[in-house]
VEXDREN-2710 file (C-alpha; in Angstrom, 1 decimal):
% VEXDREN-2710
k/r/px/py/pz
1/MET/116.4/147.4/-23.7
2/GLY/119.6/146.2/-23.4
3/VAL/121.5/144.2/-20.1
4/PRO/122.8/146.4/-17.4
5/GLN/126.6/147.1/-17.7
6/GLY/126.7/145.5/-13.7
7/ALA/125.4/142.6/-14.6
8/ARG/127.6/142.0/-17.6
9/ASN/130.2/142.4/-15.7
10/ILE/129.1/139.9/-12.8
11/ALA/127.9/137.6/-15.8
12/GLY/131.3/137.5/-16.9
13/LYS/133.0/136.9/-13.8
14/ILE/130.9/133.9/-13.2
15/THR/131.8/132.7/-16.3
16/ARG/135.3/133.3/-15.9
17/GLY/135.0/131.6/-12.4
18/ALA/133.0/128.7/-13.5
19/CYS/135.9/128.0/-16.6
20/TYR/138.7/128.2/-14.0
21/PHE/137.5/125.8/-11.3
22/LEU/136.7/123.3/-14.4
23/ALA/140.4/123.9/-15.6
24/VAL/141.6/123.7/-11.9
25/SER/139.7/120.6/-11.3
26/LEU/140.7/118.6/-15.0
27/VAL/144.3/119.4/-14.2
28/ARG/143.8/118.1/-10.5
29/ARG/142.4/114.8/-12.2
30/LEU/144.9/114.6/-14.4
31/PHE/148.0/114.6/-11.7
32/SER/145.6/112.6/-9.3
33/LYS/147.4/109.1/-8.7
34/SER/144.0/107.7/-7.9
35/TYR/142.5/109.7/-11.7
36/ARG/145.4/107.8/-13.3
37/SER/145.1/104.3/-11.6
38/ALA/141.4/104.6/-12.4
39/ARG/142.2/104.9/-16.7
40/LYS/144.4/102.3/-15.8
41/ALA/142.1/99.9/-14.3
42/GLU/139.4/100.8/-16.9
43/GLY/141.9/99.8/-19.7
44/GLU/142.9/96.1/-18.2
45/GLY/138.8/95.8/-18.3
46/ARG/138.6/96.5/-14.3
47/TYR/135.6/98.4/-14.6
48/ARG/134.3/98.4/-11.1
49/GLU/137.3/99.3/-9.6
50/ALA/137.8/102.0/-11.8
51/ALA/134.7/103.6/-10.9
52/ALA/135.6/103.3/-7.7
53/LEU/138.7/105.2/-8.2
54/TYR/136.9/107.8/-10.3
55/VAL/134.5/109.0/-7.6
56/GLN/137.5/109.7/-5.5
57/VAL/138.1/112.3/-7.7
58/GLU/134.4/113.1/-8.6
59/ALA/134.8/112.2/-11.6
60/THR/131.2/111.0/-11.5
61/ASP/130.5/111.0/-14.9
62/GLU/133.4/108.6/-15.8
63/ALA/132.6/106.1/-13.2
64/ALA/129.0/106.0/-14.4
65/ASN/130.1/105.4/-17.5
66/ALA/132.5/102.9/-16.2
67/LEU/129.8/101.2/-14.9
68/LEU/127.9/100.6/-17.5
69/PHE/131.0/99.1/-19.8
70/HIS/130.7/96.6/-17.1
71/ALA/126.8/96.2/-17.1
72/ALA/127.1/95.4/-20.6
73/ARG/130.0/93.1/-20.9
74/THR/129.1/90.5/-17.6
75/THR/127.5/88.0/-18.3
76/ASP/126.0/87.3/-14.5
77/PHE/122.2/88.6/-14.4
78/GLU/122.5/89.5/-11.1
79/GLU/126.0/91.8/-11.8
80/ARG/124.6/93.0/-15.0
81/VAL/121.7/94.8/-12.9
82/ASN/123.7/95.8/-10.0
83/SER/125.8/97.5/-12.2
84/TYR/123.2/99.3/-14.2
85/LYS/121.7/100.6/-10.6
86/ASP/125.1/101.9/-9.4
87/ALA/125.7/103.9/-12.8
88/LEU/122.3/105.7/-12.5
89/ARG/123.8/106.7/-8.9
90/TRP/126.4/109.0/-10.5
91/MET/124.2/110.4/-13.4
92/GLU/122.5/113.5/-12.9
93/ALA/118.8/114.0/-12.9
94/ASP/118.4/115.0/-16.3
95/ASP/121.4/112.5/-17.9
96/PRO/119.3/111.6/-21.2
97/ARG/121.2/108.1/-20.4
98/ARG/118.6/107.1/-17.5
99/ALA/116.0/106.1/-19.9
100/GLU/118.0/103.7/-21.6
101/VAL/119.8/102.3/-18.6
102/PHE/115.9/101.7/-17.3
103/ALA/115.2/99.7/-20.3
104/GLN/118.4/98.2/-20.1
105/ILE/117.4/96.5/-16.6
106/GLY/114.2/95.9/-18.3
107/LEU/115.6/93.6/-21.0
108/ALA/118.0/91.7/-18.7
109/THR/115.3/90.7/-16.0
110/LEU/112.9/89.6/-18.8
111/ASP/115.7/87.8/-20.2
112/ASP/116.2/86.3/-16.9
113/ALA/112.5/85.2/-16.3
114/GLN/112.3/83.3/-20.3
115/ARG/115.0/81.6/-19.3
116/ARG/114.7/80.5/-15.4
117/GLY/110.5/81.2/-15.4
118/VAL/108.6/83.1/-12.9
119/ARG/107.7/81.0/-9.8
120/THR/108.3/82.8/-6.6
121/SER/107.0/86.0/-5.2
122/GLU/110.3/88.1/-5.3
123/GLU/110.6/86.8/-9.2
124/ARG/106.6/88.3/-10.0
125/ARG/107.5/91.4/-8.4
126/ARG/111.0/92.1/-10.0
127/LEU/109.4/91.2/-13.5
128/LEU/106.5/93.5/-12.9
129/GLU/109.2/96.3/-12.2
130/ALA/110.5/95.6/-15.3
131/ALA/107.4/95.7/-17.2
132/GLU/106.6/98.9/-16.0
133/MET/110.1/100.1/-16.9
134/LEU/110.0/99.1/-20.2
135/GLU/107.0/100.5/-20.7
136/ASP/108.0/104.0/-19.2
137/GLY/110.8/103.6/-21.7
138/GLU/108.1/102.2/-24.6
139/ARG/109.6/99.4/-25.1
140/ASN/106.5/98.2/-25.6
141/SER/107.1/94.6/-27.3
142/GLU/109.5/93.5/-25.0
143/ALA/106.6/95.0/-22.2
144/ALA/104.1/92.8/-23.4
145/LEU/106.3/90.3/-23.3
146/ALA/106.9/91.0/-19.1
147/TYR/103.3/91.2/-18.6
148/GLU/102.9/87.9/-21.0
149/LEU/104.8/85.7/-18.6
150/LEU/102.6/87.4/-15.5
151/GLU/99.4/86.4/-17.2
152/MET/98.5/89.7/-16.7
153/VAL/96.3/90.0/-20.3
154/ASP/94.8/93.7/-20.0
155/GLU/98.4/94.7/-19.6
156/THR/99.7/92.7/-22.5
157/ALA/97.1/94.2/-24.9
158/ARG/97.7/97.6/-24.2
159/CYS/101.3/97.3/-24.4
160/LEU/100.9/95.1/-27.9
161/GLU/98.5/97.7/-29.4
162/LYS/100.7/101.0/-28.2
163/ALA/103.5/98.9/-30.6
164/GLY/101.6/98.7/-33.0
165/GLU/101.7/94.5/-33.6
166/VAL/97.8/93.8/-34.2
167/GLU/98.0/90.3/-35.7
168/LYS/99.7/89.6/-32.1
169/LEU/97.2/91.6/-30.1
170/GLU/94.3/90.0/-31.8
171/ALA/95.7/86.1/-31.3
172/LEU/95.9/87.0/-27.6
173/LEU/91.9/88.0/-27.6
174/ALA/91.1/85.4/-29.2
175/ALA/93.2/82.9/-26.5
176/THR/91.5/85.1/-24.1
177/GLY/87.9/85.1/-25.0
178/GLU/88.6/80.7/-25.3
179/GLU/90.1/81.1/-21.6
180/ALA/87.1/82.7/-20.4
181/GLY/85.2/80.1/-21.5
182/ARG/86.9/77.7/-20.4
183/GLN/87.2/79.3/-16.9
184/ARG/83.4/79.2/-16.7
185/THR/83.3/75.9/-17.6
186/ILE/86.0/75.0/-14.8
187/LYS/83.7/76.6/-11.9
188/THR/80.7/75.3/-13.3
189/HIS/82.1/71.7/-12.7
190/ILE/83.5/73.0/-9.2
191/SER/80.1/74.2/-8.1
192/ALA/78.7/71.2/-9.4
193/TYR/81.2/69.1/-7.1
194/GLU/80.1/71.1/-4.1
195/MET/76.3/70.6/-5.0
196/ALA/77.1/66.8/-5.1
197/GLU/78.9/66.3/-2.1
198/SER/76.9/68.2/0.2
199/VAL/73.4/66.0/-0.3
200/GLY/76.2/63.0/-1.1
201/ALA/76.1/62.3/-4.4
202/ARG/79.6/61.4/-4.2
203/ARG/80.3/59.8/-7.5
204/GLU/78.6/62.8/-9.4
205/ALA/81.3/64.8/-7.1
206/LYS/83.9/62.6/-8.2
207/ASP/82.6/63.0/-12.2
208/ALA/82.9/66.4/-11.8
209/LEU/86.0/66.9/-10.7
210/GLU/87.8/64.6/-12.8
211/ALA/86.1/66.8/-15.7
212/ALA/87.4/70.0/-14.4
213/LEU/90.6/68.5/-13.7
214/LYS/90.6/67.0/-17.0
215/LEU/90.2/71.1/-18.5
216/ALA/93.0/72.0/-15.9
217/PRO/95.7/69.3/-15.4
218/GLU/98.0/72.1/-14.4
219/ASP/96.0/72.6/-11.4
220/ALA/97.1/71.4/-8.2
221/ALA/94.2/72.5/-6.0
222/ILE/91.7/70.4/-8.0
223/ALA/94.1/67.2/-8.3
224/ASP/94.6/67.6/-4.3
225/LEU/90.8/67.8/-4.4
226/LEU/90.0/64.8/-6.5
227/ARG/92.7/62.9/-4.7
228/HIS/91.6/63.5/-1.5
229/VAL/88.0/62.3/-2.2
230/GLU/89.4/59.1/-3.9
231/SER/91.6/58.3/-0.7
232/LYS/88.0/58.0/1.3
233/TRP/86.5/55.8/-1.5
234/LEU/84.8/52.7/0.5
235/SER/87.0/49.7/-1.3
236/ARG/85.6/45.5/-1.6
237/GLY/82.0/46.2/-0.8
238/ARG/81.9/46.7/3.0
239/ALA/81.8/49.6/5.1
240/GLU/82.2/50.2/8.7
241/LEU/79.4/52.4/11.3
242/VAL/79.8/53.4/14.5
243/VAL/76.4/54.2/15.3
244/ASP/76.2/55.7/18.5
245/GLY/79.4/54.1/19.8
246/GLN/77.9/50.7/18.4
247/THR/80.3/49.4/15.4
248/LEU/78.7/47.3/12.7
249/VAL/80.5/45.6/9.5
250/PHE/78.2/45.7/6.7
251/VAL/80.0/43.4/4.0
252/PHE/77.4/42.7/0.8
253/ARG/78.7/39.4/-0.5
254/LEU/78.7/35.6/1.1
255/PRO/81.0/33.4/1.6
256/VAL/82.6/35.9/3.7
257/THR/86.1/35.8/5.3
258/LEU/87.4/36.1/9.1
259/GLY/90.9/37.1/9.4
260/ARG/93.4/39.8/10.3
261/GLU/92.9/40.7/7.0
262/GLY/89.5/39.0/6.1
263/ASP/86.3/40.7/4.8
264/LEU/85.4/40.6/8.6
265/VAL/88.8/41.9/10.5
266/VAL/89.1/39.6/13.8
267/ARG/92.5/40.0/15.9
268/GLY/93.7/37.9/18.1
269/THR/97.0/36.0/19.1
270/SER/96.4/32.9/17.1
271/VAL/94.2/34.4/14.3
272/SER/95.6/34.0/10.8
273/ARG/95.3/36.8/8.1
274/GLN/92.3/34.6/6.2
275/HIS/91.3/32.1/9.0
276/THR/87.7/30.7/8.4
277/ASP/85.3/31.7/5.4
278/ILE/81.4/31.4/6.3
279/ASP/78.6/31.4/3.2
280/ARG/74.6/29.7/3.3
281/ASP/73.4/27.2/1.8
282/GLU/70.0/26.6/1.3
283/GLY/69.2/27.8/4.9
284/GLN/72.0/26.2/6.6
285/LEU/75.4/27.8/7.7
286/VAL/79.0/26.6/6.0
287/VAL/81.9/27.5/8.0
288/ARG/85.2/26.4/5.9
289/ASP/88.6/26.4/7.4
290/ARG/91.5/28.3/5.3
291/GLY/94.3/25.9/6.3
292/SER/94.6/28.6/9.3
293/ARG/97.2/28.0/11.9
294/ASN/95.3/27.2/14.7
295/GLY/92.1/25.6/13.4
296/THR/88.6/26.6/13.4
297/LEU/86.4/25.1/16.4
298/VAL/82.6/25.0/15.8
299/ARG/80.5/24.3/19.7
300/GLY/84.5/23.8/20.8
301/LEU/85.2/21.2/18.6
302/PRO/87.7/21.4/15.8
303/ILE/87.3/20.7/12.2
304/ALA/88.4/19.5/9.3
305/SER/87.6/21.3/6.6
306/THR/84.1/22.1/5.9
307/MET/81.1/21.9/8.5
308/THR/77.1/22.5/7.7
309/PHE/74.4/23.0/10.3
310/GLU/71.2/25.0/10.8
311/GLY/70.8/27.2/13.5
312/ALA/73.0/29.4/15.3
313/THR/76.1/28.7/16.4
314/GLU/79.4/29.9/17.8
315/ILE/82.9/29.4/16.1
316/GLY/86.2/29.9/17.8
317/LEU/89.2/31.0/15.6
318/GLY/92.0/29.7/17.6
319/ASP/92.7/29.8/21.1
320/ASP/91.4/33.6/21.9
321/VAL/88.7/34.2/19.7
322/ALA/85.0/33.4/19.5
323/VAL/82.4/34.5/17.2
324/ALA/78.5/33.9/17.3
325/VAL/76.9/33.6/14.2
326/GLU/73.4/33.0/13.2
327/PRO/71.4/33.5/10.2
328/GLU/69.7/36.8/9.3
329/GLY/67.5/37.2/6.2
330/GLU/69.7/36.2/3.3
331/GLY/72.6/36.7/4.9
332/VAL/74.7/36.5/8.3
333/ARG/74.6/37.8/11.1
334/PHE/78.1/38.2/13.5
335/GLU/78.8/39.3/16.9
336/VAL/82.5/39.2/18.0
337/ARG/82.3/37.8/21.7
338/GLN/86.0/37.3/22.1
339/GLY/89.2/38.8/21.2
340/LEU/90.8/42.4/20.1
341/ASP/87.5/43.0/18.5
342/ARG/85.1/41.7/20.9
343/GLY/81.4/43.5/20.7
344/THR/81.5/44.2/17.2
345/ILE/78.4/43.3/15.1
346/ALA/78.6/42.4/11.4
347/TYR/76.3/41.8/8.5
348/ALA/77.2/39.4/5.1
349/GLY/75.0/38.9/2.2
350/ALA/73.8/40.6/-0.5
351/GLY/71.8/43.2/1.0
352/PRO/69.9/45.4/1.8
353/PHE/70.7/45.9/5.8
354/GLN/68.7/47.5/8.0
355/ILE/71.0/49.6/10.2
356/PRO/70.3/48.6/14.0
357/GLY/69.6/51.6/16.0
358/ALA/69.0/54.0/13.0
359/ALA/66.2/54.8/11.0
360/ALA/67.8/53.9/7.6
361/VAL/69.2/51.0/5.0
362/LEU/72.0/50.0/3.5
363/THR/72.5/48.7/0.2
364/LEU/75.3/48.5/-2.2
365/GLU/74.8/50.3/-5.7
366/ARG/77.8/50.2/-8.5
367/GLY/80.2/49.2/-5.6
368/LEU/79.1/52.3/-3.4
369/ALA/77.6/51.9/0.0
370/VAL/74.3/53.7/0.1
371/LEU/72.8/54.9/3.2
372/THR/68.4/55.6/3.0
373/ALA/67.1/57.2/5.9
374/ASP/63.3/56.4/6.2
375/LYS/61.1/59.3/5.2
376/GLY/60.1/62.0/7.2
377/THR/63.3/61.6/9.4
378/ASP/65.4/64.2/10.3
379/THR/68.8/63.3/8.3
380/ARG/72.0/65.6/8.2
381/LEU/75.4/65.1/6.4
382/ASN/78.4/66.6/8.4
383/ARG/76.1/69.0/9.6
384/GLY/73.8/70.2/6.6
385/ARG/70.3/68.7/6.0
386/CYS/70.2/66.0/3.1
387/ALA/67.3/64.1/2.2
388/ALA/68.8/61.8/-0.8
389/PRO/70.2/59.1/-0.6
390/ILE/73.6/59.1/0.7
391/GLU/76.5/57.9/-1.0
392/LEU/78.8/57.0/1.7
393/LEU/82.9/57.9/2.1
394/LYS/85.3/57.5/5.1
395/GLY/84.9/60.4/7.9
396/ASP/81.5/60.9/7.0
397/ARG/79.2/61.8/10.4
398/ILE/75.8/61.4/9.7
399/GLU/72.7/62.5/12.0
400/ILE/69.1/60.7/11.4
401/ASP/66.9/62.1/14.1
402/GLY/69.8/62.4/16.8
403/VAL/71.1/59.4/16.1
404/VAL/74.8/59.5/14.9
405/VAL/76.3/57.3/12.3
406/GLU/79.9/57.8/11.7
407/VAL/81.7/55.9/8.7
408/ARG/85.1/54.9/9.8
409/GLY/85.9/52.6/6.5
END
């Protein structure tokens, strides 16, 4: 059946009308000052200015072309991407160039990420958008690079497979298997740390963290956790506890130094940093002044350098600090009776020490103070039940049959 004559007449009129409109539009542009200015700006390389002028005379296709020229020539990343996006605004929805423009935005973003790295969440979001553009545009090799920078293994593998890059795909899968094994081992070490920490096995916990950090040296969280543990490590073979409000100091050696910075810290206006040494010699107590500024007194009398005596006594460090000293077992017991640290009780010697007020013993094992509660006691470390000996760290809170033991240092 042929086309009716009336339809042919209408079609002819529409065709003639469209041609007339295009002709008028072309003439209007050619004689438009803005159009001529746009052509001049484009010829002189002022592409953005040209695009704006083209838009004024509704020459949107030429505006898009000017912006594409500008994007291809600029070296600034932000300007390039913005020019491509502006060009897309003036292209028809079915313009075949759109796919290539999206691909160019993806390539520009990928190039910037390779040069500067991907650090912030915004940079990750932008690169992910670029990777998806590249994949949609079937630029699969470049999309794989973008996904790899984002550490998105499955997406990287998918794009390598699409690109037919078999060797890179096999290498990725092999590396992924190794990485999965490494991650499992790291998790095992972290679990071992958490278990050891919960029962007070601090040396074992520290070893587990060090093993994890060796496998993941770039992991800031593990490094911070290890530094936190090390910062609480007790040093100098001593431990300071607070047992139901009573401060107790344990020093695992003799002789022991008293002073503002001694093994046993005693403070006063006339006390030197390293004031007096106390030792045992065949059951007797030995007191030696360390050349202090205000001298050491025994039973109120100053000593020249060293003095030996039996039984308990009181020594003075300068004018305002007094410490009671007496033999106890193989060691020495101290009680600060006058001075800023009045009320502090201390023990010095090789140990073990029975902790006054708590059903537990304190020993030194491989440089760490270890608290061992008596059998049958209800012992809790930082509120969790604990039956094993506890290697002490600063900040620990231990309950032994309801008696609170806090570790200060």
